[in-house]
N, C-alpha and C positions, 0 to 999 in steps of 0.2 A: 504494500499500499505506499502511498505517499508519505512524505515526512511532514511533520507538523511542528516548525518552529517558532515562526512570526505570521501574524494574520493580521491584516489591516484591509478593513471593508465597511460597509454599510449595516447596519443593524437593524433588523426588523422588529417591532413590538408586537408581541402575541400575550396580551396579558391574561388571557383563558386560564383558569386552574383545571387541574385533571384531562389534560389532553391525552388521550389514550392512543394505543398504537393503530385502532382502527380508525381513528381520526385522522391520524399521521398518514396512513397507507391501507384504504379499505380493502377488504377480505377478496374481493373480485381481481385484485391484482396481484394475486400471492401465487399464481400458477407459475410463473416464471422463477428459474434459479438463476438468472443472469442479474448482476450487480447494477446493471446499466440500463437506461431507457423509463426508469421509476419517476424520475424527477417530474415529468407531466403530471403525475396521478398524485403527487405530495399534497395533502390535504383536500383531496379532491371535491368531497362533500360541502365542504366549505367555501370551496373555491370556483365551484362551476355550478350554473343553473343544470336543471334536468335536460335540457336542451342542448348541453355543453359548451354554451356560452359562458363569459366568465362573470362572476359576481363582482362589480367594480368596487365594492366597499371592502372586499378581502384586501388584508394588508399585502400579501405577493402580488397581487393583480395591480396595486397601484405604482405608476412610473418609477417613483423613487425607490422603490423596494425589489423591482423585478430581479435585480442581480444582487440582492443580500447575500453576503457570506456569514453573516452572524444572526442569530434567532435570540431575541430576549423573551422569555417564557415565562407561564406562572408556575404554581407550586405543583408537585407531582407529575411532573411531565414525563409522558413515555409510560405511562401505567397500562395495564389491560394484558393482553394475550403478547408472548415473548416473540414476536415475529422479527426477524432480522433484517425483513425488507421495510421496516421502518427507518433504520439509520441509512440502509441503501439509498431509499428515496430521497431522504435529507440531503446526502452527499451528492447524489446525481442532480439536484437541483442546483447545487453549488454553495450549501451551506455547511460550513468546517468548524463551526463552533456554536453549542446551546447554552445559554445563561440561563439558569432557573434556581429557585430557592430550594428545590428538592427535586429527584429523579426515582423514577421505579428503577429498582437496583439491575433488572436483567437488560433493559435498555440502557443504563448507564453503562454497564460493562461491553455491551454490543457496540457502543459507540467507539470506545477505545480501538476494538478489533477491527474498526473500517475506518480508522484514519479522521475521526470527530472528536474534537475537544468538547467535553461537557462539564461545565463549571457551575459548582453549586456553591451560592453565595448568601448572605443572610438578606432577609427580605428588604431591608432597607437599602443596601447596596443593589439589588435588583430593581427597587422602585426608581432609584437615580438613574441607572442604565436605561430602565423603560423610559423616563422623561427625556433622555438624550436620543433614544431611538426615534422618538415621536416628531424628532426635527426633520425627518424625512431625507433627503439626499444628504444633508449636512449630519447625518447621525452615523459619523465615521468612528470606530472604535478601533485600537491597536492591541492586539493581544500578542504578548513575548511569553512562551512556554518556559523558556529556559530561566527567566527572571520570574516567571509565574505573577506577571502584573497586567491589568487592563488600564488603558490611557484612553480616557474619553476625550470627547470633540474640544473641551474647556482646557484639557491638559491636566486634569485632574487623574490621579491613579488609584486603582484597587488591587490590593493583593489578593491570590486565591490559593488554595490547597489543593495538589494532586498527588495522589500515591506515585511514590518514587520509581516503583517497577512500570506503572503505565506511563508515566511521564518518560522513561526511557524508550519504551516502546515506540510512542509517538514520534519523538525527537528523532528516532533511527528509521521510522517506516516498517515497524516490524508488526505484523499479525501473527497469528500461532504458526502457520507456515514457516514465516521468516524466521520466527523464534527456533524451530526446529532445524532449519537450514544452517542455523549458525554453527550448529553441531556436526555438520557436513563431516569433518575429517574424524570425529569420534564413530560416526556411524560408519563411515567407510571401512575404519579399521576393524570394527567389531565384525562387520559383515565379512571381510577377509579372513579374519581369525575362524568363525564359525565355518566358512566354507573350508578351510584346511582341516578342521577339526571333524566335520560332519560332511565329506564329499558326497555321500548319498542324497543328502538334503538340497543341494545345489540344483537350481532350475536347469533343464536340458534345452 
């Protein structure tokens, strides 16, 4: 997956609480196992009318937020079923960071495995960032994972916490497969030793 170091971009405000994974990506889009192409369906039921036209009032349909890279959300974001399609859709839309007072555990962990940085902050900090995000195209935030800081459009800085191991994985672009491949040398050595010890088990 792509490395996450620094991110600067427009933040879109979504103050709704308890946004579950079915709201993020409705069940009819779960047939695919591809991680691409789901961005168009992100928040589908909130974003489109029944005839497929856009709802102009929804935040991501507004011109200022169409290219948002950051989402400022309400409490308990990503609750509901544990569909990995939810972070896939968020990432495919172009959002690399979600900031909220709290997240559902499975969604939170799935974000890290897909190159998204979820940041949990106290409600008062989220409220401040939500106000910043409501400035539209001027709602640019700068996020530095190495220093664990968020800089707002007025230059104010908010510090955030992140697990050291998850931080390492994001900084180096390591998903579960990438972590395994870091041990390629040890894996190859084990396989060679096993083939010498038990040649009858070697594939033909």
